[in-house]
C-alpha positions as a Markdown table, in Angstrom:
| # | Residue | x | y | z |
|---|---|---|---|---|
| 1 | Met | 0.0 | 0.0 | 0.0 |
| 2 | Asn | 1.3 | 3.4 | -0.9 |
| 3 | Ile | 1.0 | 5.4 | 2.4 |
| 4 | Ala | 2.8 | 8.5 | 1.3 |
| 5 | Ser | 0.0 | 10.0 | -0.7 |
| 6 | Pro | -2.8 | 10.2 | 2.0 |
| 7 | Ile | -0.3 | 11.3 | 4.6 |
| 8 | Asp | 1.1 | 14.0 | 2.3 |
| 9 | Gln | -2.5 | 15.1 | 1.6 |
| 10 | Ala | -3.1 | 15.2 | 5.4 |
| 11 | Arg | 0.0 | 17.4 | 5.9 |
| 12 | Glu | -1.1 | 19.8 | 3.2 |
| 13 | Leu | -4.6 | 20.1 | 4.7 |
| 14 | Met | -3.3 | 20.6 | 8.2 |
| 15 | Gln | -1.0 | 23.3 | 6.9 |
| 16 | Arg | -3.9 | 25.1 | 5.2 |
| 17 | Arg | -5.9 | 24.9 | 8.4 |
| 18 | Gly | -3.1 | 26.5 | 10.4 |
| 19 | Met | -2.6 | 23.6 | 12.8 |
| 20 | Ser | 0.5 | 23.8 | 15.0 |
| 21 | Pro | 3.7 | 22.1 | 13.9 |
| 22 | Asn | 3.6 | 19.8 | 16.9 |
| 23 | Thr | 0.1 | 18.6 | 16.0 |
| 24 | Lys | 1.0 | 18.1 | 12.4 |
| 25 | Lys | 4.0 | 16.0 | 13.4 |
| 26 | Thr | 2.1 | 13.9 | 15.9 |
| 27 | Tyr | -0.9 | 13.3 | 13.6 |
| 28 | Ala | 1.4 | 12.2 | 10.7 |
| 29 | Tyr | 3.2 | 9.8 | 13.1 |
| 30 | Trp | -0.1 | 8.1 | 14.1 |
| 31 | Met | -1.4 | 8.0 | 10.6 |
| 32 | Arg | 1.7 | 6.3 | 9.4 |
| 33 | Arg | 1.6 | 3.7 | 12.3 |
| 34 | Phe | -2.0 | 2.9 | 11.6 |
| 35 | Leu | -1.5 | 2.5 | 7.8 |
| 36 | Asn | 1.6 | 0.4 | 8.4 |
| 37 | His | -0.3 | -1.8 | 10.9 |
| 38 | His | -2.7 | -2.6 | 8.0 |
| 39 | Ala | -0.1 | -2.6 | 5.3 |
| 40 | Thr | -1.4 | -5.8 | 3.7 |
| 41 | Arg | -4.8 | -4.4 | 3.0 |
| 42 | Ser | -5.9 | -1.7 | 0.6 |
| 43 | Ile | -7.0 | 1.6 | 2.1 |
| 44 | Glu | -10.5 | 1.1 | 0.8 |
| 45 | Glu | -10.8 | -2.0 | 3.0 |
| 46 | Ile | -9.9 | -0.2 | 6.2 |
| 47 | Gly | -12.6 | 1.3 | 8.4 |
| 48 | Ser | -13.8 | 1.7 | 11.9 |
| 49 | Asp | -13.3 | -2.0 | 12.8 |
| 50 | Glu | -9.7 | -1.8 | 11.9 |
| 51 | Met | -9.3 | 1.5 | 13.7 |
| 52 | Leu | -10.8 | -0.1 | 16.9 |
| 53 | Glu | -8.5 | -3.1 | 16.6 |
| 54 | Phe | -5.4 | -0.8 | 16.2 |
| 55 | Leu | -6.4 | 1.3 | 19.3 |
| 56 | Thr | -7.1 | -1.8 | 21.3 |
| 57 | Thr | -3.6 | -3.1 | 20.4 |
| 58 | Leu | -2.0 | 0.1 | 21.6 |
| 59 | Gly | -3.6 | -0.2 | 25.0 |
| 60 | Ala | -3.1 | -4.0 | 25.5 |
| 61 | Arg | 0.4 | -4.5 | 23.9 |
| 62 | Asp | 2.0 | -1.1 | 24.1 |
| 63 | Asn | 0.4 | 0.0 | 27.3 |
| 64 | Leu | 0.0 | 3.5 | 26.1 |
| 65 | Ser | -1.7 | 6.1 | 28.2 |
| 66 | Pro | -5.3 | 7.1 | 27.6 |
| 67 | Ser | -4.2 | 10.5 | 26.3 |
| 68 | Ala | -1.8 | 9.0 | 23.8 |
| 69 | Arg | -4.6 | 6.6 | 22.5 |
| 70 | Asn | -7.0 | 9.5 | 22.2 |
| 71 | Leu | -4.4 | 11.4 | 20.2 |
| 72 | Ala | -4.0 | 8.4 | 17.9 |
| 73 | Arg | -7.8 | 8.2 | 17.6 |
| 74 | Asn | -8.1 | 11.9 | 16.7 |
| 75 | Ala | -5.3 | 11.6 | 14.1 |
| 76 | Ile | -6.9 | 8.5 | 12.4 |
| 77 | Ser | -10.3 | 10.1 | 12.4 |
| 78 | Phe | -8.8 | 13.2 | 10.8 |
| 79 | Leu | -7.3 | 11.0 | 8.1 |
| 80 | Phe | -10.7 | 9.3 | 7.3 |
| 81 | Asp | -12.9 | 12.4 | 7.7 |
| 82 | Ala | -10.9 | 15.2 | 6.2 |
| 83 | Val | -8.5 | 13.4 | 3.8 |
| 84 | Leu | -10.3 | 10.2 | 2.6 |
| 85 | Gly | -13.8 | 11.6 | 2.8 |
| 86 | Arg | -15.0 | 8.5 | 4.6 |
| 87 | Pro | -16.1 | 9.5 | 8.2 |
| 88 | Ile | -15.5 | 6.9 | 10.8 |
| 89 | Asp | -18.4 | 5.6 | 12.8 |
| 90 | Ser | -17.4 | 7.3 | 16.1 |
| 91 | Gly | -20.1 | 5.5 | 18.0 |
| 92 | Lys | -18.0 | 2.3 | 17.9 |
| 93 | Ile | -14.9 | 4.1 | 19.1 |
| 94 | Glu | -15.4 | 6.1 | 22.2 |
| 95 | Pro | -12.6 | 8.3 | 23.6 |
| 96 | Val | -10.6 | 6.5 | 26.4 |
| 97 | Arg | -11.5 | 8.0 | 29.8 |
| 98 | Arg | -8.6 | 8.9 | 31.9 |
| 99 | Ala | -8.6 | 8.1 | 35.6 |
| 100 | Arg | -8.9 | 11.3 | 37.5 |
| 101 | Thr | -5.5 | 11.9 | 39.3 |
| 102 | Leu | -4.2 | 14.9 | 41.1 |
| 103 | Pro | -1.3 | 16.7 | 39.4 |
| 104 | Val | 2.2 | 16.6 | 40.7 |
| 105 | Val | 3.3 | 20.0 | 42.1 |
| 106 | Phe | 6.6 | 21.4 | 43.4 |
| 107 | Thr | 7.0 | 23.5 | 46.5 |
| 108 | Arg | 8.3 | 27.0 | 46.1 |
| 109 | Glu | 11.7 | 25.8 | 47.4 |
| 110 | Glu | 11.8 | 23.0 | 44.8 |
| 111 | Val | 10.9 | 25.3 | 42.0 |
| 112 | Ser | 13.8 | 27.6 | 43.0 |
| 113 | Thr | 16.2 | 24.7 | 43.1 |
| 114 | Leu | 15.1 | 23.4 | 39.7 |
| 115 | Leu | 15.5 | 26.9 | 38.1 |
| 116 | His | 19.0 | 27.0 | 39.6 |
| 117 | His | 20.0 | 23.9 | 37.6 |
| 118 | Leu | 18.5 | 25.3 | 34.3 |
| 119 | His | 20.4 | 27.7 | 32.0 |
| 120 | Gly | 19.9 | 29.9 | 28.9 |
| 121 | Pro | 16.5 | 29.6 | 27.0 |
| 122 | Cys | 15.6 | 26.5 | 29.0 |
| 123 | Arg | 15.6 | 28.5 | 32.2 |
| 124 | Thr | 13.7 | 31.4 | 30.7 |
| 125 | Ile | 11.0 | 29.1 | 29.4 |
| 126 | Ala | 10.7 | 27.3 | 32.8 |
| 127 | Glu | 10.4 | 30.7 | 34.5 |
| 128 | Leu | 7.6 | 31.6 | 32.1 |
| 129 | Leu | 5.7 | 28.4 | 32.7 |
| 130 | Tyr | 5.9 | 28.9 | 36.5 |
| 131 | Gly | 5.6 | 32.7 | 36.5 |
| 132 | Ser | 2.8 | 33.0 | 33.9 |
| 133 | Gly | 1.1 | 29.6 | 33.9 |
| 134 | Leu | 1.6 | 29.0 | 30.2 |
| 135 | Arg | 1.4 | 25.6 | 28.6 |
| 136 | Leu | 4.7 | 24.4 | 27.1 |
| 137 | Gln | 3.5 | 24.5 | 23.5 |
| 138 | Glu | 2.0 | 28.0 | 24.1 |
| 139 | Cys | 5.4 | 29.2 | 25.3 |
| 140 | Leu | 7.3 | 27.6 | 22.4 |
| 141 | Glu | 4.9 | 29.2 | 19.9 |
| 142 | Leu | 5.3 | 32.8 | 21.3 |
| 143 | Arg | 6.6 | 35.3 | 18.7 |
| 144 | Val | 8.6 | 38.4 | 19.6 |
| 145 | Arg | 5.5 | 40.5 | 19.0 |
| 146 | Asp | 3.6 | 38.6 | 21.8 |
| 147 | Ile | 5.8 | 40.0 | 24.6 |
| 148 | Asp | 5.2 | 43.4 | 26.0 |
| 149 | Leu | 8.1 | 44.2 | 28.4 |
| 150 | Arg | 6.7 | 47.7 | 29.2 |
| 151 | Glu | 3.2 | 46.6 | 30.1 |
| 152 | Leu | 4.5 | 43.2 | 31.5 |
| 153 | Arg | 2.0 | 41.3 | 29.4 |
| 154 | Ile | 2.0 | 38.2 | 27.2 |
| 155 | Ile | -0.5 | 37.6 | 24.4 |
| 156 | Val | -1.1 | 33.9 | 24.0 |
| 157 | Arg | -2.3 | 33.4 | 20.4 |
| 158 | Arg | -5.2 | 31.0 | 19.7 |
| 159 | Pro | -4.7 | 28.7 | 22.8 |
| 160 | Lys | -6.2 | 25.4 | 21.8 |
| 161 | Arg | -7.9 | 27.4 | 19.0 |
| 162 | Arg | -10.3 | 29.1 | 21.4 |
| 163 | Gly | -9.1 | 32.7 | 20.8 |
| 164 | Asp | -6.3 | 34.8 | 22.2 |
| 165 | Arg | -5.8 | 35.4 | 25.9 |
| 166 | Ser | -3.6 | 37.7 | 28.0 |
| 167 | Ala | -1.1 | 36.4 | 30.6 |
| 168 | His | 0.8 | 38.3 | 33.2 |
| 169 | Leu | 4.6 | 38.7 | 32.8 |
| 170 | Ser | 6.6 | 38.7 | 36.0 |
| 171 | Pro | 8.7 | 41.9 | 36.4 |
| 172 | Met | 11.5 | 39.7 | 37.6 |
| 173 | Leu | 11.8 | 38.3 | 34.1 |
| 174 | Arg | 12.1 | 41.7 | 32.3 |
| 175 | Glu | 15.9 | 41.9 | 32.5 |
| 176 | Ser | 16.5 | 38.2 | 31.4 |
| 177 | Leu | 14.0 | 38.6 | 28.6 |
| 178 | Gln | 15.7 | 41.8 | 27.4 |
| 179 | Ser | 19.1 | 40.0 | 27.3 |
| 180 | His | 17.5 | 37.0 | 25.6 |
| 181 | Leu | 15.9 | 39.2 | 22.9 |
| 182 | Lys | 19.2 | 40.7 | 22.1 |
| 183 | Glu | 20.7 | 37.3 | 21.4 |
| 184 | Val | 17.7 | 36.3 | 19.3 |
| 185 | His | 17.9 | 39.5 | 17.3 |
| 186 | Ala | 21.6 | 38.9 | 16.6 |
| 187 | Thr | 20.7 | 35.5 | 15.3 |
| 188 | His | 18.0 | 36.9 | 13.1 |
| 189 | Arg | 20.3 | 39.6 | 11.7 |
| 190 | Leu | 22.8 | 36.9 | 10.7 |
| 191 | Asp | 20.1 | 34.9 | 9.1 |
| 192 | Ile | 19.0 | 37.9 | 7.0 |
| 193 | Glu | 22.6 | 38.6 | 6.0 |
| 194 | Glu | 22.9 | 35.0 | 4.8 |
| 195 | Gly | 19.8 | 35.3 | 2.7 |
| 196 | Tyr | 17.4 | 33.6 | 5.1 |
| 197 | Gly | 15.6 | 34.9 | 8.2 |
| 198 | Glu | 12.1 | 33.7 | 7.6 |
| 199 | Ala | 10.0 | 32.2 | 10.3 |
| 200 | Pro | 7.3 | 29.5 | 9.6 |
| 201 | Leu | 3.8 | 30.8 | 9.1 |
| 202 | Ser | 0.5 | 28.9 | 8.7 |
| 203 | Asp | -1.3 | 29.2 | 5.4 |
| 204 | Val | -3.9 | 31.4 | 7.1 |
| 205 | Glu | -1.2 | 33.8 | 8.5 |
| 206 | Arg | 0.6 | 33.8 | 5.1 |
| 207 | Arg | -2.6 | 34.9 | 3.3 |
| 208 | Met | -3.4 | 37.6 | 5.9 |
| 209 | His | 0.2 | 38.8 | 6.2 |
| 210 | Pro | 2.1 | 37.6 | 3.1 |
| 211 | Thr | 5.3 | 39.6 | 3.7 |
| 212 | Val | 5.9 | 39.3 | 7.5 |
| 213 | Gly | 7.8 | 36.0 | 7.6 |
| 214 | Arg | 11.2 | 37.8 | 7.6 |
| 215 | Glu | 10.2 | 40.6 | 10.0 |
| 216 | Trp | 11.8 | 40.7 | 13.5 |
| 217 | Ser | 8.5 | 40.9 | 15.3 |
| 218 | Trp | 7.3 | 37.6 | 13.7 |
| 219 | Gln | 10.3 | 35.6 | 14.7 |
| 220 | Tyr | 9.9 | 32.9 | 17.4 |
| 221 | Leu | 10.8 | 34.1 | 20.9 |
| 222 | Phe | 12.6 | 30.8 | 21.4 |
| 223 | Pro | 14.0 | 29.9 | 18.0 |
| 224 | Ala | 15.6 | 26.6 | 17.1 |
| 225 | Thr | 19.4 | 26.4 | 17.0 |
| 226 | Cys | 19.4 | 25.4 | 13.3 |
| 227 | Arg | 17.4 | 26.3 | 10.2 |
| 228 | Thr | 15.4 | 23.5 | 8.7 |
| 229 | Leu | 13.9 | 22.9 | 5.2 |
| 230 | Asp | 10.2 | 23.4 | 5.1 |
| 231 | Pro | 8.8 | 20.6 | 2.8 |
| 232 | Ala | 5.6 | 22.6 | 2.0 |
| 233 | Ser | 7.4 | 25.7 | 0.7 |
| 234 | Gly | 10.9 | 24.4 | -0.1 |
| 235 | Arg | 12.5 | 27.2 | 1.9 |
| 236 | Met | 14.9 | 27.2 | 4.8 |
| 237 | Leu | 13.1 | 28.5 | 7.9 |
| 238 | Arg | 14.0 | 28.8 | 11.5 |
| 239 | Gly | 11.3 | 27.2 | 13.7 |
| 240 | His | 11.0 | 27.2 | 17.4 |
| 241 | Leu | 13.1 | 25.3 | 19.9 |
| 242 | Asp | 12.2 | 21.6 | 20.0 |
| 243 | Glu | 10.3 | 20.4 | 23.1 |
| 244 | Ser | 12.6 | 17.4 | 23.5 |
| 245 | Val | 15.6 | 19.7 | 24.2 |
| 246 | Leu | 13.7 | 21.3 | 27.1 |
| 247 | Gln | 12.4 | 18.1 | 28.5 |
| 248 | Arg | 16.0 | 16.6 | 28.6 |
| 249 | Ala | 17.3 | 19.7 | 30.4 |
| 250 | Phe | 14.4 | 19.6 | 32.9 |
| 251 | Lys | 15.0 | 15.9 | 33.6 |
| 252 | Arg | 18.7 | 16.7 | 34.3 |
| 253 | Ala | 17.7 | 19.6 | 36.6 |
| 254 | Leu | 15.2 | 17.3 | 38.4 |
| 255 | Arg | 18.0 | 14.7 | 39.0 |
| 256 | Leu | 20.5 | 17.3 | 40.1 |
| 257 | Ser | 18.0 | 18.8 | 42.5 |
| 258 | Asn | 17.5 | 15.4 | 44.1 |
| 259 | Ile | 13.7 | 15.9 | 44.1 |
| 260 | Gln | 12.0 | 12.6 | 44.5 |
| 261 | Lys | 8.9 | 13.4 | 42.5 |
| 262 | Pro | 7.9 | 12.4 | 39.0 |
| 263 | Gly | 7.5 | 15.5 | 36.8 |
| 264 | Ser | 8.0 | 17.4 | 33.7 |
| 265 | Leu | 7.9 | 21.0 | 32.6 |
| 266 | Arg | 4.1 | 21.0 | 32.6 |
| 267 | Asn | 4.2 | 20.5 | 36.4 |
| 268 | Leu | 5.6 | 24.1 | 36.7 |
| 269 | Arg | 2.2 | 25.3 | 35.4 |
| 270 | His | 0.4 | 23.1 | 38.0 |
| 271 | Ser | 2.7 | 24.6 | 40.7 |
| 272 | Phe | 1.8 | 28.1 | 39.5 |
| 273 | Ala | -1.9 | 27.4 | 39.9 |
| 274 | Leu | -1.5 | 25.9 | 43.4 |
| 275 | His | 0.7 | 28.6 | 44.7 |
| 276 | Leu | -1.7 | 31.3 | 43.5 |
| 277 | Leu | -4.5 | 29.5 | 45.5 |
| 278 | Glu | -2.2 | 29.3 | 48.5 |
| 279 | Asp | -1.8 | 33.0 | 48.3 |
| 280 | Arg | -5.6 | 33.3 | 48.4 |
| 281 | Cys | -6.1 | 34.2 | 44.8 |
| 282 | Asp | -9.8 | 33.5 | 43.8 |
| 283 | Ile | -10.5 | 30.5 | 41.6 |
| 284 | Glu | -12.0 | 32.5 | 38.8 |
| 285 | Thr | -8.9 | 34.6 | 38.4 |
| 286 | Val | -6.8 | 31.4 | 38.3 |
| 287 | Arg | -9.1 | 29.9 | 35.7 |
| 288 | Lys | -8.6 | 32.9 | 33.4 |
| 289 | Leu | -4.8 | 33.0 | 33.9 |
| 290 | Leu | -4.6 | 29.3 | 33.0 |
| 291 | Gly | -6.9 | 29.7 | 30.0 |
| 292 | His | -9.3 | 27.0 | 31.2 |
| 293 | Ser | -12.8 | 27.1 | 29.5 |
| 294 | Asp | -14.4 | 25.2 | 32.4 |
| 295 | Ile | -14.0 | 26.1 | 36.0 |
| 296 | Arg | -14.2 | 22.4 | 36.9 |
| 297 | Thr | -10.8 | 21.9 | 35.3 |
| 298 | Thr | -9.3 | 24.5 | 37.6 |
| 299 | Met | -11.1 | 23.2 | 40.7 |
| 300 | Ile | -8.8 | 20.1 | 40.8 |
| 301 | Tyr | -6.1 | 22.3 | 42.4 |
| 302 | Thr | -8.3 | 23.1 | 45.4 |
| 303 | Gln | -8.0 | 19.4 | 46.3 |
| 304 | Leu | -4.2 | 20.0 | 46.8 |
| 305 | Leu | -4.7 | 22.7 | 49.4 |
| 306 | Glu | -3.9 | 21.7 | 53.0 |
């Protein structure tokens, strides 16, 4: 079976819809795994039964988490619905329900120790996650134009596609961000001198702002260390820093801090929420700062209060 064509079509469609680079990469991965799993059959023979069998295998053999299986479900549904034009019978394949567990949070002292063992952009990102309550992907997708050092404000663009929101920027980060921006600007000037300097844009952004890709304000706040070839446009672009770089740095900091808790960078956001509640911030304000649409999502942090 030729699996390149439907996956390429899916990539093109995701690009046109302005889906995030992380979503495009993850969806393409699960589509490829699903089609490879049924490589001996033609794509016309594959349907909801085969999708259910694949997802069941992921849970039984690979012991994947409910969130990972739901992500695979969404990716395969997108392939059938949007690309192949054969909607899956979703009634047969319900989303996997996750067991309700309390999030891991760090104490203020543990956060301080973790930050001590982080350096450069990794530390600045960790400080934004803890100081502003951003999601990791939201932080990575920030552009220079989204940071207002004078008003101490961050504009989070299209969080989970629900519209922009404003986040508070700690005054303690003003100096480190100013220094970081100087380094990013120097990199951008060098890219321009070498004939590059363009940041990735979605098709929607490119139609609305066709000439802004090389502008300073549209560069990623945390750019990747290397330029990469964009398969859609054939141009060399500088994307944002890869999540894996940050997660490795955080795991190292966790080990050096001798903190006996499981955790990742997202737990800094959880810690931000709990510490606000400990300081008697009202739950509705915390909900808005976190960008939750449902107050019940925010209420889970109240169970962690002593």
